[in-house]
All heavy atoms as TSV, in Angstrom:
chain	resi	resn	atom	element	x	y	z
A	1	MET	N	N	-11.630	-2.137	14.257
A	1	MET	CA	C	-11.486	-3.520	14.646
A	1	MET	C	C	-12.269	-3.769	15.947
A	1	MET	O	O	-12.968	-4.772	16.047
A	1	MET	CB	C	-10.012	-3.830	14.822
A	1	MET	CG	C	-9.786	-5.241	15.378
A	1	MET	SD	S	-8.051	-5.620	15.645
A	1	MET	CE	C	-7.753	-4.794	17.179
A	2	TYR	N	N	-12.130	-2.883	16.934
A	2	TYR	CA	C	-12.790	-3.062	18.204
A	2	TYR	C	C	-14.309	-2.993	18.042
A	2	TYR	O	O	-15.065	-3.735	18.719
A	2	TYR	CB	C	-12.297	-2.054	19.248
A	2	TYR	CG	C	-10.847	-2.278	19.577
A	2	TYR	CD1	C	-9.910	-1.299	19.261
A	2	TYR	CD2	C	-10.413	-3.445	20.162
A	2	TYR	CE1	C	-8.571	-1.478	19.552
A	2	TYR	CE2	C	-9.056	-3.640	20.472
A	2	TYR	CZ	C	-8.159	-2.670	20.155
A	2	TYR	OH	O	-6.831	-2.853	20.434
A	3	LEU	N	N	-14.779	-2.081	17.216
A	3	LEU	CA	C	-16.231	-2.009	17.001
A	3	LEU	C	C	-16.752	-3.292	16.309
A	3	LEU	O	O	-17.810	-3.812	16.695
A	3	LEU	CB	C	-16.580	-0.787	16.159
A	3	LEU	CG	C	-16.445	0.580	16.852
A	3	LEU	CD1	C	-16.610	1.705	15.843
A	3	LEU	CD2	C	-17.477	0.672	17.971
A	4	ALA	N	N	-16.020	-3.793	15.375
A	4	ALA	CA	C	-16.417	-5.032	14.703
A	4	ALA	C	C	-16.491	-6.219	15.690
A	4	ALA	O	O	-17.433	-6.989	15.674
A	4	ALA	CB	C	-15.491	-5.342	13.571
A	5	GLN	N	N	-15.509	-6.294	16.558
A	5	GLN	CA	C	-15.528	-7.329	17.584
A	5	GLN	C	C	-16.706	-7.149	18.550
A	5	GLN	O	O	-17.336	-8.156	18.927
A	5	GLN	CB	C	-14.198	-7.352	18.377
A	5	GLN	CG	C	-13.043	-7.819	17.569
A	5	GLN	CD	C	-11.734	-7.739	18.376
A	5	GLN	OE1	O	-11.692	-7.171	19.446
A	5	GLN	NE2	N	-10.689	-8.287	17.786
A	6	ALA	N	N	-16.959	-5.931	18.945
A	6	ALA	CA	C	-18.074	-5.683	19.844
A	6	ALA	C	C	-19.383	-6.030	19.214
A	6	ALA	O	O	-20.282	-6.624	19.852
A	6	ALA	CB	C	-18.089	-4.230	20.287
A	7	ILE	N	N	-19.541	-5.768	17.915
A	7	ILE	CA	C	-20.770	-6.098	17.216
A	7	ILE	C	C	-20.993	-7.594	17.202
A	7	ILE	O	O	-22.124	-8.091	17.427
A	7	ILE	CB	C	-20.779	-5.550	15.782
A	7	ILE	CG1	C	-20.866	-3.985	15.825
A	7	ILE	CG2	C	-21.892	-6.126	14.922
A	7	ILE	CD1	C	-20.603	-3.323	14.528
A	8	THR	N	N	-19.945	-8.367	16.978
A	8	THR	CA	C	-20.085	-9.831	16.920
A	8	THR	C	C	-20.396	-10.440	18.281
A	8	THR	O	O	-20.934	-11.526	18.358
A	8	THR	CB	C	-18.831	-10.498	16.347
A	8	THR	OG1	O	-17.751	-10.259	17.201
A	8	THR	CG2	C	-18.560	-10.025	14.933
A	9	ARG	N	N	-20.017	-9.778	19.379
A	9	ARG	CA	C	-20.227	-10.311	20.720
A	9	ARG	C	C	-21.436	-9.688	21.426
A	9	ARG	O	O	-21.807	-10.144	22.515
A	9	ARG	CB	C	-18.986	-10.048	21.520
A	9	ARG	CG	C	-17.768	-10.786	20.986
A	9	ARG	CD	C	-16.547	-10.560	21.789
A	9	ARG	NE	N	-15.477	-11.342	21.258
A	9	ARG	CZ	C	-14.299	-10.854	20.860
A	9	ARG	NH1	N	-14.053	-9.585	20.973
A	9	ARG	NH2	N	-13.386	-11.664	20.394
A	10	CYS	N	N	-22.060	-8.749	20.810
A	10	CYS	CA	C	-23.187	-8.011	21.405
A	10	CYS	C	C	-24.439	-8.865	21.430
A	10	CYS	O	O	-24.749	-9.545	20.449
A	10	CYS	CB	C	-23.389	-6.722	20.646
A	10	CYS	SG	S	-24.786	-5.780	21.158
A	11	GLU	N	N	-25.167	-8.806	22.542
A	11	GLU	CA	C	-26.434	-9.525	22.635
A	11	GLU	C	C	-27.619	-8.635	22.534
A	11	GLU	O	O	-28.737	-9.145	22.253
A	11	GLU	CB	C	-26.445	-10.311	23.951
A	11	GLU	CG	C	-25.382	-11.396	24.023
A	11	GLU	CD	C	-25.408	-12.149	25.354
A	11	GLU	OE1	O	-26.388	-11.976	26.119
A	11	GLU	OE2	O	-24.452	-12.902	25.599
A	12	SER	N	N	-27.484	-7.370	22.717
A	12	SER	CA	C	-28.626	-6.437	22.700
A	12	SER	C	C	-28.769	-5.806	21.306
A	12	SER	O	O	-27.823	-5.253	20.750
A	12	SER	CB	C	-28.370	-5.318	23.696
A	12	SER	OG	O	-29.280	-4.237	23.504
A	13	PRO	N	N	-29.967	-5.899	20.735
A	13	PRO	CA	C	-30.181	-5.291	19.405
A	13	PRO	C	C	-30.009	-3.774	19.439
A	13	PRO	O	O	-29.538	-3.191	18.459
A	13	PRO	CB	C	-31.644	-5.645	19.098
A	13	PRO	CG	C	-32.028	-6.731	20.032
A	13	PRO	CD	C	-31.134	-6.639	21.207
A	14	VAL	N	N	-30.347	-3.134	20.548
A	14	VAL	CA	C	-30.185	-1.684	20.653
A	14	VAL	C	C	-28.715	-1.339	20.659
A	14	VAL	O	O	-28.259	-0.425	19.952
A	14	VAL	CB	C	-30.871	-1.147	21.937
A	14	VAL	CG1	C	-30.588	0.301	22.121
A	14	VAL	CG2	C	-32.368	-1.406	21.853
A	15	VAL	N	N	-27.931	-2.051	21.425
A	15	VAL	CA	C	-26.488	-1.788	21.498
A	15	VAL	C	C	-25.852	-2.086	20.150
A	15	VAL	O	O	-25.006	-1.343	19.671
A	15	VAL	CB	C	-25.828	-2.610	22.619
A	15	VAL	CG1	C	-24.297	-2.486	22.582
A	15	VAL	CG2	C	-26.325	-2.169	23.985
A	16	ARG	N	N	-26.261	-3.177	19.521
A	16	ARG	CA	C	-25.736	-3.533	18.197
A	16	ARG	C	C	-25.994	-2.428	17.187
A	16	ARG	O	O	-25.090	-2.056	16.395
A	16	ARG	CB	C	-26.357	-4.825	17.704
A	16	ARG	CG	C	-25.794	-5.222	16.293
A	16	ARG	CD	C	-26.279	-6.578	15.844
A	16	ARG	NE	N	-25.479	-7.564	16.522
A	16	ARG	CZ	C	-25.953	-8.565	17.252
A	16	ARG	NH1	N	-27.240	-8.718	17.415
A	16	ARG	NH2	N	-25.138	-9.386	17.881
A	17	ALA	N	N	-27.151	-1.836	17.210
A	17	ALA	CA	C	-27.479	-0.747	16.302
A	17	ALA	C	C	-26.572	0.455	16.523
A	17	ALA	O	O	-26.082	1.081	15.583
A	17	ALA	CB	C	-28.933	-0.343	16.461
A	18	HIS	N	N	-26.302	0.748	17.809
A	18	HIS	CA	C	-25.405	1.906	18.106
A	18	HIS	C	C	-23.983	1.589	17.661
A	18	HIS	O	O	-23.289	2.474	17.114
A	18	HIS	CB	C	-25.432	2.199	19.602
A	18	HIS	CG	C	-26.633	2.923	20.054
A	18	HIS	ND1	N	-26.850	4.244	19.815
A	18	HIS	CD2	C	-27.729	2.499	20.732
A	18	HIS	CE1	C	-27.998	4.617	20.315
A	18	HIS	NE2	N	-28.585	3.546	20.870
A	19	LEU	N	N	-23.545	0.368	17.897
A	19	LEU	CA	C	-22.184	-0.015	17.457
A	19	LEU	C	C	-22.046	0.013	15.936
A	19	LEU	O	O	-21.039	0.463	15.418
A	19	LEU	CB	C	-21.840	-1.402	17.976
A	19	LEU	CG	C	-21.612	-1.524	19.479
A	19	LEU	CD1	C	-21.551	-2.977	19.892
A	19	LEU	CD2	C	-20.381	-0.747	19.933
A	20	GLU	N	N	-23.056	-0.439	15.238
A	20	GLU	CA	C	-22.988	-0.403	13.763
A	20	GLU	C	C	-23.012	1.057	13.231
A	20	GLU	O	O	-22.309	1.356	12.283
A	20	GLU	CB	C	-24.149	-1.180	13.182
A	20	GLU	CG	C	-23.952	-2.713	13.373
A	20	GLU	CD	C	-25.158	-3.538	12.946
A	20	GLU	OE1	O	-26.248	-2.960	12.649
A	20	GLU	OE2	O	-25.005	-4.765	12.906
A	21	ALA	N	N	-23.772	1.891	13.881
A	21	ALA	CA	C	-23.800	3.320	13.521
A	21	ALA	C	C	-22.425	3.961	13.776
A	21	ALA	O	O	-21.933	4.751	12.964
A	21	ALA	CB	C	-24.898	4.072	14.284
A	22	ALA	N	N	-21.804	3.585	14.902
A	22	ALA	CA	C	-20.463	4.138	15.203
A	22	ALA	C	C	-19.467	3.655	14.167
A	22	ALA	O	O	-18.611	4.421	13.703
A	22	ALA	CB	C	-20.038	3.728	16.613
A	23	ARG	N	N	-19.514	2.391	13.803
A	23	ARG	CA	C	-18.617	1.848	12.835
A	23	ARG	C	C	-18.781	2.540	11.474
A	23	ARG	O	O	-17.815	2.894	10.773
A	23	ARG	CB	C	-18.806	0.348	12.645
A	23	ARG	CG	C	-17.798	-0.293	11.676
A	23	ARG	CD	C	-17.839	-1.759	11.699
A	23	ARG	NE	N	-19.129	-2.247	11.246
A	23	ARG	CZ	C	-19.399	-3.541	11.003
A	23	ARG	NH1	N	-18.486	-4.435	11.145
A	23	ARG	NH2	N	-20.601	-3.897	10.627
A	24	GLU	N	N	-20.035	2.810	11.087
A	24	GLU	CA	C	-20.299	3.515	9.827
A	24	GLU	C	C	-19.729	4.937	9.871
A	24	GLU	O	O	-19.147	5.407	8.884
A	24	GLU	CB	C	-21.793	3.542	9.543
A	24	GLU	CG	C	-22.164	4.059	8.189
A	24	GLU	CD	C	-21.588	3.229	7.055
A	24	GLU	OE1	O	-21.461	2.027	7.202
A	24	GLU	OE2	O	-21.294	3.793	6.012
A	25	GLN	N	N	-19.852	5.605	11.000
A	25	GLN	CA	C	-19.308	6.953	11.138
A	25	GLN	C	C	-17.791	6.907	10.993
A	25	GLN	O	O	-17.212	7.792	10.350
A	25	GLN	CB	C	-19.708	7.586	12.480
A	25	GLN	CG	C	-21.148	7.968	12.585
A	25	GLN	CD	C	-21.517	9.065	11.579
A	25	GLN	OE1	O	-20.812	10.032	11.429
A	25	GLN	NE2	N	-22.640	8.850	10.888
A	26	CYS	N	N	-17.162	5.910	11.575
A	26	CYS	CA	C	-15.696	5.793	11.472
A	26	CYS	C	C	-15.269	5.578	10.025
A	26	CYS	O	O	-14.259	6.109	9.586
A	26	CYS	CB	C	-15.193	4.644	12.333
A	26	CYS	SG	S	-15.227	4.994	14.087
A	27	ARG	N	N	-16.038	4.802	9.276
A	27	ARG	CA	C	-15.731	4.554	7.853
A	27	ARG	C	C	-15.845	5.808	7.035
A	27	ARG	O	O	-15.187	5.946	6.016
A	27	ARG	CB	C	-16.678	3.489	7.310
A	27	ARG	CG	C	-16.402	2.097	7.788
A	27	ARG	CD	C	-17.361	1.125	7.177
A	27	ARG	NE	N	-17.009	-0.234	7.615
A	27	ARG	CZ	C	-17.879	-1.238	7.548
A	27	ARG	NH1	N	-19.082	-1.064	7.133
A	27	ARG	NH2	N	-17.475	-2.431	7.949
A	28	ASN	N	N	-16.691	6.759	7.463
A	28	ASN	CA	C	-16.899	7.976	6.690
A	28	ASN	C	C	-15.908	9.103	7.072
A	28	ASN	O	O	-15.962	10.155	6.465
A	28	ASN	CB	C	-18.332	8.465	6.872
A	28	ASN	CG	C	-19.347	7.549	6.236
A	28	ASN	OD1	O	-19.037	6.871	5.291
A	28	ASN	ND2	N	-20.540	7.502	6.804
A	29	LEU	N	N	-15.061	8.862	8.037
A	29	LEU	CA	C	-14.057	9.903	8.415
A	29	LEU	C	C	-13.001	10.016	7.337
A	29	LEU	O	O	-12.637	9.014	6.706
A	29	LEU	CB	C	-13.392	9.514	9.732
A	29	LEU	CG	C	-14.291	9.600	11.000
A	29	LEU	CD1	C	-13.518	8.983	12.170
A	29	LEU	CD2	C	-14.685	11.021	11.278
A	30	PRO	N	N	-12.479	11.220	7.149
A	30	PRO	CA	C	-11.386	11.365	6.162
A	30	PRO	C	C	-10.118	10.662	6.732
A	30	PRO	O	O	-9.956	10.543	7.940
A	30	PRO	CB	C	-11.202	12.880	6.077
A	30	PRO	CG	C	-11.732	13.408	7.350
A	30	PRO	CD	C	-12.838	12.473	7.769
A	31	PRO	N	N	-9.237	10.227	5.842
A	31	PRO	CA	C	-8.026	9.581	6.337
A	31	PRO	C	C	-7.173	10.557	7.145
A	31	PRO	O	O	-7.147	11.741	6.843
A	31	PRO	CB	C	-7.322	9.135	5.059
A	31	PRO	CG	C	-7.980	9.845	3.941
A	31	PRO	CD	C	-9.347	10.314	4.395
A	32	THR	N	N	-6.551	10.036	8.150
A	32	THR	CA	C	-5.658	10.853	8.985
A	32	THR	C	C	-4.228	10.757	8.489
A	32	THR	O	O	-3.712	9.638	8.356
A	32	THR	CB	C	-5.725	10.356	10.435
A	32	THR	OG1	O	-7.058	10.414	10.881
A	32	THR	CG2	C	-4.866	11.242	11.356
A	33	PRO	N	N	-3.607	11.905	8.151
A	33	PRO	CA	C	-2.228	11.822	7.716
A	33	PRO	C	C	-1.276	11.520	8.852
A	33	PRO	O	O	-1.322	12.180	9.881
A	33	PRO	CB	C	-1.981	13.234	7.142
A	33	PRO	CG	C	-2.883	14.092	7.934
A	33	PRO	CD	C	-4.094	13.260	8.246
A	34	LEU	N	N	-0.452	10.532	8.676
A	34	LEU	CA	C	0.556	10.188	9.692
A	34	LEU	C	C	1.914	10.723	9.181
A	34	LEU	O	O	2.186	10.786	8.008
A	34	LEU	CB	C	0.665	8.679	9.878
A	34	LEU	CG	C	-0.623	8.005	10.384
A	34	LEU	CD1	C	-0.397	6.515	10.483
A	34	LEU	CD2	C	-1.027	8.569	11.721
A	35	VAL	N	N	2.711	11.145	10.157
A	35	VAL	CA	C	4.051	11.637	9.822
A	35	VAL	C	C	5.074	10.832	10.570
A	35	VAL	O	O	4.810	10.184	11.553
A	35	VAL	CB	C	4.190	13.151	10.151
A	35	VAL	CG1	C	3.216	13.992	9.322
A	35	VAL	CG2	C	3.997	13.401	11.600
A	36	GLU	N	N	6.300	10.919	10.098
A	36	GLU	CA	C	7.414	10.235	10.732
A	36	GLU	C	C	8.362	11.251	11.385
A	36	GLU	O	O	8.653	12.256	10.796
A	36	GLU	CB	C	8.188	9.417	9.697
A	36	GLU	CG	C	9.287	8.574	10.270
A	36	GLU	CD	C	9.940	7.700	9.256
A	36	GLU	OE1	O	9.243	6.868	8.625
A	36	GLU	OE2	O	11.189	7.830	9.061
A	37	CYS	N	N	8.739	10.941	12.618
A	37	CYS	CA	C	9.690	11.804	13.304
A	37	CYS	C	C	11.042	11.732	12.605
A	37	CYS	O	O	11.575	10.633	12.374
A	37	CYS	CB	C	9.853	11.356	14.773
A	37	CYS	SG	S	11.108	12.275	15.672
A	38	PRO	N	N	11.628	12.899	12.245
A	38	PRO	CA	C	12.908	12.873	11.552
A	38	PRO	C	C	14.086	12.427	12.423
A	38	PRO	O	O	15.115	12.044	11.913
A	38	PRO	CB	C	13.075	14.318	11.075
A	38	PRO	CG	C	12.257	15.110	11.995
A	38	PRO	CD	C	11.096	14.238	12.418
A	39	VAL	N	N	13.902	12.453	13.739
A	39	VAL	CA	C	14.968	12.071	14.659
A	39	VAL	C	C	14.963	10.579	14.980
A	39	VAL	O	O	15.974	9.904	14.826
A	39	VAL	CB	C	14.865	12.897	15.960
A	39	VAL	CG1	C	15.944	12.464	16.972
A	39	VAL	CG2	C	14.967	14.379	15.656
A	40	CYS	N	N	13.799	10.052	15.404
A	40	CYS	CA	C	13.764	8.675	15.880
A	40	CYS	C	C	12.998	7.721	14.955
A	40	CYS	O	O	13.048	6.510	15.124
A	40	CYS	CB	C	13.173	8.598	17.261
A	40	CYS	SG	S	11.434	8.944	17.375
A	41	GLY	N	N	12.271	8.241	13.968
A	41	GLY	CA	C	11.548	7.414	13.039
A	41	GLY	C	C	10.170	6.990	13.492
A	41	GLY	O	O	9.520	6.216	12.809
A	42	ALA	N	N	9.719	7.408	14.688
A	42	ALA	CA	C	8.378	7.066	15.153
A	42	ALA	C	C	7.357	7.634	14.216
A	42	ALA	O	O	7.557	8.694	13.608
A	42	ALA	CB	C	8.175	7.603	16.570
A	43	THR	N	N	6.250	6.948	14.044
A	43	THR	CA	C	5.172	7.394	13.175
A	43	THR	C	C	3.923	7.669	13.994
A	43	THR	O	O	3.618	6.943	14.910
A	43	THR	CB	C	4.842	6.307	12.120
A	43	THR	OG1	O	6.046	6.013	11.406
A	43	THR	CG2	C	3.786	6.771	11.161
A	44	GLY	N	N	3.226	8.770	13.661
A	44	GLY	CA	C	1.996	9.096	14.385
A	44	GLY	C	C	1.366	10.368	13.858
A	44	GLY	O	O	1.755	10.870	12.823
A	45	LEU	N	N	0.372	10.843	14.603
A	45	LEU	CA	C	-0.304	12.059	14.225
A	45	LEU	C	C	0.669	13.230	14.326
A	45	LEU	O	O	1.471	13.290	15.258
A	45	LEU	CB	C	-1.503	12.307	15.149
A	45	LEU	CG	C	-2.610	11.248	15.046
A	45	LEU	CD1	C	-3.639	11.468	16.135
A	45	LEU	CD2	C	-3.243	11.257	13.683
A	46	PRO	N	N	0.543	14.200	13.412
A	46	PRO	CA	C	1.517	15.326	13.442
A	46	PRO	C	C	1.620	16.058	14.777
A	46	PRO	O	O	2.723	16.349	15.262
A	46	PRO	CB	C	1.013	16.256	12.351
A	46	PRO	CG	C	0.171	15.382	11.444
A	46	PRO	CD	C	-0.385	14.328	12.302
A	47	GLU	N	N	0.472	16.291	15.416
A	47	GLU	CA	C	0.491	17.039	16.673
A	47	GLU	C	C	1.141	16.227	17.799
A	47	GLU	O	O	1.691	16.782	18.752
A	47	GLU	CB	C	-0.916	17.526	17.073
A	47	GLU	CG	C	-1.935	16.420	17.289
A	47	GLU	CD	C	-2.678	15.980	16.044
A	47	GLU	OE1	O	-2.249	16.325	14.940
A	47	GLU	OE2	O	-3.692	15.333	16.216
A	48	ARG	N	N	1.063	14.917	17.705
A	48	ARG	CA	C	1.691	14.073	18.755
A	48	ARG	C	C	3.194	13.874	18.516
A	48	ARG	O	O	3.970	13.850	19.439
A	48	ARG	CB	C	0.969	12.753	18.848
A	48	ARG	CG	C	-0.411	12.907	19.415
A	48	ARG	CD	C	-1.025	11.591	19.749
A	48	ARG	NE	N	-2.333	11.792	20.324
A	48	ARG	CZ	C	-3.093	10.828	20.728
A	48	ARG	NH1	N	-2.699	9.578	20.658
A	48	ARG	NH2	N	-4.264	11.068	21.264
A	49	ILE	N	N	3.540	13.735	17.259
A	49	ILE	CA	C	4.960	13.570	16.921
A	49	ILE	C	C	5.737	14.863	17.271
A	49	ILE	O	O	6.861	14.791	17.750
A	49	ILE	CB	C	5.144	13.229	15.440
A	49	ILE	CG1	C	4.632	11.794	15.176
A	49	ILE	CG2	C	6.591	13.370	14.975
A	49	ILE	CD1	C	5.427	10.709	15.877
A	50	ALA	N	N	5.094	15.993	17.138
A	50	ALA	CA	C	5.787	17.251	17.439
A	50	ALA	C	C	6.150	17.367	18.928
A	50	ALA	O	O	7.116	18.034	19.246
A	50	ALA	CB	C	4.852	18.443	17.098
A	51	VAL	N	N	5.445	16.661	19.797
A	51	VAL	CA	C	5.724	16.788	21.225
A	51	VAL	C	C	6.051	15.475	21.907
A	51	VAL	O	O	6.118	15.379	23.129
A	51	VAL	CB	C	4.517	17.462	21.966
A	51	VAL	CG1	C	4.274	18.845	21.464
A	51	VAL	CG2	C	3.261	16.579	21.842
A	52	HIS	N	N	6.294	14.400	21.131
A	52	HIS	CA	C	6.523	13.073	21.748
A	52	HIS	C	C	7.889	12.988	22.402
A	52	HIS	O	O	8.822	13.702	22.051
A	52	HIS	CB	C	6.289	11.970	20.732
A	52	HIS	CG	C	7.427	11.697	19.832
A	52	HIS	ND1	N	7.790	12.519	18.787
A	52	HIS	CD2	C	8.315	10.672	19.773
A	52	HIS	CE1	C	8.835	12.036	18.138
A	52	HIS	NE2	N	9.173	10.909	18.739
A	53	ASP	N	N	7.985	12.067	23.352
A	53	ASP	CA	C	9.250	11.741	23.983
A	53	ASP	C	C	9.992	10.751	23.109
A	53	ASP	O	O	9.492	9.679	22.808
A	53	ASP	CB	C	9.020	11.135	25.389
A	53	ASP	CG	C	8.483	12.151	26.347
A	53	ASP	OD1	O	8.823	13.339	26.229
A	53	ASP	OD2	O	7.734	11.729	27.258
A	54	ARG	N	N	11.202	11.126	22.719
A	54	ARG	CA	C	11.988	10.218	21.913
A	54	ARG	C	C	12.756	9.251	22.832
A	54	ARG	O	O	13.153	9.628	23.909
A	54	ARG	CB	C	12.958	11.017	21.051
A	54	ARG	CG	C	12.213	11.781	19.982
A	54	ARG	CD	C	13.180	12.683	19.247
A	54	ARG	NE	N	12.424	13.510	18.331
A	54	ARG	CZ	C	11.933	14.735	18.678
A	54	ARG	NH1	N	12.115	15.205	19.866
A	54	ARG	NH2	N	11.239	15.443	17.791
A	55	PRO	N	N	13.003	8.024	22.386
A	55	PRO	CA	C	13.810	7.129	23.159
A	55	PRO	C	C	15.181	7.713	23.388
A	55	PRO	O	O	15.691	8.471	22.564
A	55	PRO	CB	C	13.894	5.877	22.288
A	55	PRO	CG	C	12.734	5.998	21.303
A	55	PRO	CD	C	12.482	7.456	21.138
A	56	ALA	N	N	15.777	7.368	24.520
A	56	ALA	CA	C	17.115	7.890	24.869
A	56	ALA	C	C	18.141	7.582	23.761
A	56	ALA	O	O	19.026	8.396	23.507
A	56	ALA	CB	C	17.566	7.288	26.194
A	57	VAL	N	N	18.037	6.446	23.113
A	57	VAL	CA	C	18.980	6.102	22.075
A	57	VAL	C	C	18.882	7.070	20.915
A	57	VAL	O	O	19.873	7.484	20.374
A	57	VAL	CB	C	18.689	4.648	21.572
A	57	VAL	CG1	C	19.588	4.274	20.403
A	57	VAL	CG2	C	18.880	3.656	22.719
A	58	ALA	N	N	17.713	7.411	20.535
A	58	ALA	CA	C	17.459	8.335	19.408
A	58	ALA	C	C	18.025	9.732	19.691
A	58	ALA	O	O	18.493	10.417	18.783
A	58	ALA	CB	C	16.002	8.425	19.064
A	59	ARG	N	N	18.027	10.171	20.923
A	59	ARG	CA	C	18.510	11.519	21.240
A	59	ARG	C	C	20.026	11.626	21.054
A	59	ARG	O	O	20.564	12.704	20.851
A	59	ARG	CB	C	18.151	11.819	22.712
A	59	ARG	CG	C	16.681	12.039	22.910
A	59	ARG	CD	C	16.396	12.490	24.313
A	59	ARG	NE	N	14.969	12.596	24.455
A	59	ARG	CZ	C	14.294	12.353	25.565
A	59	ARG	NH1	N	14.972	11.965	26.612
A	59	ARG	NH2	N	13.004	12.464	25.613
A	60	ASN	N	N	20.720	10.480	21.101
A	60	ASN	CA	C	22.161	10.573	20.986
A	60	ASN	C	C	22.668	10.434	19.548
A	60	ASN	O	O	23.832	10.395	19.299
A	60	ASN	CB	C	22.816	9.428	21.810
A	60	ASN	CG	C	22.528	9.617	23.287
A	60	ASN	OD1	O	22.440	10.767	23.749
A	60	ASN	ND2	N	22.422	8.543	24.024
A	61	ARG	N	N	21.731	10.406	18.591
A	61	ARG	CA	C	22.149	10.287	17.183
A	61	ARG	C	C	22.819	11.516	16.696
A	61	ARG	O	O	22.612	12.593	17.022
A	61	ARG	CB	C	20.929	10.014	16.300
A	61	ARG	CG	C	20.430	8.600	16.434
A	61	ARG	CD	C	19.308	8.439	15.457
A	61	ARG	NE	N	18.819	7.044	15.575
A	61	ARG	CZ	C	17.888	6.525	14.857
A	61	ARG	NH1	N	17.321	7.213	13.893
A	61	ARG	NH2	N	17.505	5.316	14.998
């Protein structure tokens, strides 16, 4: 989304070409699997969910 917005607001053809190449690279990335924390229900990358701070309310469940 941010790359698309930058492309529409860009005035330099050189910068626009770099932004379009970056957007194309992002489109070619494999999907990232998201997981849900079994304690608080937060969703995110597996390595971040494994070490994230849970809200105080969720810890008392």
